[in-house]
N, C-alpha and C positions, 0 to 999 in steps of 0.2 A: 425743382432741383434740391431744395432743402429736405423735402420729404424723401427723395431718392437716397440722399446721403444718410438720413436717419435709418431708413430701411436697410441699407447696406451695412451700417454699423450693427444693427440688431442681428442680422443674418450672420455676420462675422462672429459676434459674441456667442450666438447660439452654437455655431460650428465648433468654436474653441472649447466651449463648455462640454459639448458632446464628446469631443476627442479626449479631453482631460478626464471625464468621468469613465470612459472606456479604459483608458490607461490606468486609472486608479484601481478599477476592478481587477485588471490583469496583474498589477503590482502587489495587490493585497494578498496576504497569506490566508487561504481558506482553511478552516479547521475541520478535522475528521469528526464526523458525527457517529459516536460510538453505538448509540441505540439502533441505528439503521444499517450499520456495517457488520460484516461477518468475515471471520477468518477461520478456516478449518484445516487441520493437519490430518492427513490420512496415511495409513501404513498397513503393513501386514505382520502376522506372527505365525508361528508353527501351529497355533490353535485356531485363530480367526483373524479377520481384518479388524482394524481398530480406527477410531477417530477421536480427536480432541478439538474443542472449539474455544477460541479466545473470548473471554468475557470482559476484558479490559484492554483497550488500545487507544492510542492518540496519535496525532500527526498533523502535518500541514502540507499544502501544495500551493505553489504560485504558478501562474500562467504568464509566459513571456508574450504570447499572442494567442488569445482565446479563439479567434476566428480560424487561425491556422493550426490549432491544437498543439502549440509549442509550449512545453513545460519548462519553467525556470528552475524550480526546485521541488523535491518531493522527499519527505521524511516520515517514517512510520515507526512507532514504538509499541511493542506488545508486552504487557506485564507477564513474565514467564509463569508465575503461579496462578494466573487467571486462565490458563489452558486447562479445561475440564473435560473429562471423559464420561462422568456420571458414575465412575467406580473409584472409590478412594484409594484402593490398593494400587490401581494402575496409575493414578495421579501421583502417588508417592514415588513410584518407580520413574515416572517421567521427570519429576522435579529433581530426583537424584541424578539422573542422566544429564539434565540441563544445568546442574550445579547451581540451583536457584538461590542457595544460601549466599553464594558469592556473587552471582550474576543475576540481578533482579529482572532484567528486561532483554528482549530480543529487538534488534534494530535493523531497519532497512533505510539506506540513504542513496538517493539517485546520484550516479556518477556521470552518465552520459545518455542522451537520447540518440539512438542509432538511426531510427526511421519513423516517420509519421505519414500515414496514408489516410486521407479524408474519405469517409464512407457516405458523406452527406448528412444534412440535418444535425450538425454538431457532434457527429460520431466519428471517432478516429481509431485506427488500428496503430498501436504504438509499440515499438521495440526499444527496450532500454537495457542498460547495464547498471548495476548498483552494488554497493557494499552491504552484505548481509552479515550481521554479527550475532552469533548464537554461542552461549556459554563461554563468552570471552574470545572466541575464535572468529576472525573476520575473513570473509572470502568474497571475491567479486563474482556475481552470478548474472546471467541474462534474465530479464523479466519482461515478458510481453503481455499486453493487456488491451482491452477495448476501453476507450475513454469517451464518456458522453458529457458534453458541456451544454447546460441549459441555464441561461442567465448567470447568476452567481453560484450555481451548483455544479459540482463535478462528480462524476461517478466512474470509478475504475473497476473493471471486472476481468479476472484472469486466473491463471494457475501456473505454478512452477514446480519442478521436481529436482531433488538432489539426494545425495547420500549423507546419512548422519555422520559417517566416519570422515567425510570431508571437513567437518567442523570438530574433529577429535572427540566425537560423542560415541561412546560404546552403546550400541543398541540395547535397550533395557531387557532384562531377563526376569522371569518370575518362577515361583514354585521350585526353588533351588536349582534354577537353570534348565528345568524341563520344558519351559515355554520360552522360546527365543523370538525376538522381534527382528523383522527384516530391516536391512540397511536403508532401503529406498523409502523416501517419504514424498508426498505430494501436498502442496499448499494451495488451497482454493480460496479466493477472496472476492468480496464485493465491498468496496470501500467508498463511502459517500463523504463529500466535503461541502461545506457552505459557509 
């Protein structure tokens, strides 16, 4: 009888510890891993298509329920002047359009998770809405992505499209206005947290 009571106590302590450790992981803010994450902005111009890539970003994600793919919070910050095209003249025009002297970063903050569909093996299709702030102008946008959860690692992968003018950004021009940039841009991202 005494042995059975001790065993029951140990089993109870083990279950409580396991539940608390899972909840701790879920409540913990996982940090964006800059080295293995990528964010690209793609667009068009009257001359050729163009692309810039973020070299410096940070952020956090918390999971309300890892097994169900429920996100508690998500925030991303991209340093505006870390967007690089490999061409200094294009970068200069980009920074001017983004008003980087005044607005140092681009921000995304999750507002609401609209839908989560489990694809199995810790992979989820997620539909969200969030506040995107560029050059000081904030706008709510839809953002859909695939989320993979493995242990204490989370990966988000997706893309979104919008018009620069929605954020009061004049599409950049070059060579005295002879080269004009298209208004539509696409952001493609692979964001890793741990």
